[in-house]
N, C-alpha and C positions, 0 to 999 in steps of 0.2 A: 503493498500500500505505500509506502514512504517513497519507494521508487518512483511508482507513479505519480505521486506530487510534484518529485524531484522533475519530472520530466514536464509536465504540465507548465511548474514555475519557468523551466526552460523553453519551452514553445511560447509562454506568456512574454517572457523578457525576450526573444528574438523578436516577437511581434510587436512589441513597443521600441525598441531599439530599430526595427525596420519605419516603424512610424513613424518618429524622431527623425532618420532620416531625409523621409520621403518630405518632410512640414519643411526640413533645413531647404532642400533641393525646390520645393515647390514655391518656399518665399523667396530663393535666389531667383528663381525663374519671375516670380511676382515682380519683384523689382527691376529687373532687367526687361520686363515685359512693359513695365510701368513708363519706365526711364526712356524705350523706344517711343512707346505711345505718346509721352509726350513731345519728343523732338519728332514725330512726324507730325504732332498738330500744330506744335507752336513754330519751328522750326521750317518745316517742310512745308506748312501751312495744308496736310492732307485733313481730311473731315476726319471726326471721331469716328463714326464708323468703319471706314475704309482702314484709317490705323492701326486698328486694334486687330482688324483680321493680318496685317501684314505683321506687327510685333508678335501675334501670336507664333506664326509661322517660323519668326525667324527662330523664335527661343524654344520650342519643341526638339529639336535636334541635340540640344544641350542637357535639355530633361530624360530625355532617353539613354545618353551617353554614362550620365550620371547614376540616375537610375539604374542601369545594366552592371554597372560598374564598382557601386558603393551601394547602392542601400539592399540589393538584392544580390549581394556578389557570392554568400553565401551556398545561394543555391544554382547557378550557373556550372553546372558539372559539364567540363569540357570546354566549352563555348564555340562549339561548330557553328561553321557556317549556318548551316538548316536551322541550327537552334535560335541564333542570333537571328534569320530571317523571320520565323515565326513569332519570336517574342517582339521581335522593331514593328512586325504588320500590328502584332496584336496591340501592343502601344500604342500605336497613333492610333488605331481603333477608336481605342477608350479615350483616351487625352484628346481627341477631335472629335468625339461627342460630348466630353464632359466642356469643351470650349463652345459648342452649338449652346451647350445650357446655358455657360456662363455669359453668351453674346447675349443670349434673348436676354438675361437678366438684364443686363448691360444697355440693352435698347430700350427695354419696362422702366430703368432707373432712369438715362437720359432723356425721355422723354418727359419726367417730374420735375428737370431741371437740375440734375443733381450732377455734382462737377462731375466729370469725366473719369480721373482717375481714381476718384472712389466708387462711382460706380462699377468701374472693372476689380476693384478691390473685393466689393462685395459679392461680386459673380464668383469671383473666383473662389473665394470661402467657400461658398454655398455648395460646389463641386469639390472640394479636396476627400472627403470623406468616401463619397463613390469612385473615384479615382483612383486611391490609395489600395483600396479592398479591392477595386476590380484588376489592379496590375500587380497584387501580391499573389491573385488566384493564377493570373497568366503566368507568373516565373516561375510559382510552384507547381504547375501545372506543366508547364511546355521546357521545364529543364531536365 
């Protein structure tokens, strides 16, 4: 029985460790995304709606690399090209779905005249848990 609890504690700690790492990457990505968004809107004079799409696409690649080699590094058995391609395609599917939801929330908040960086922040926070749970499932299933 004590072995079962030790194993459970180990699994809980590993999940918590992964969640914290995913959050660190998420915050870093959110800051980068917001900086690019503001640069595009304020300097380049791109509309808030279009700038949000471009800034998201620019940041997602770094998010995958960090997620693969830091967050879920313990489950990347062998890092085969096939496994990497499966994880990356699944990652992008999950993250783009999350970003579509994020973008919808962003547009709704913009319609209420919420400052665009704050609207992006609220949308991002809203989808965090779903993207973490989905990505964790992907890495453990596809590795």
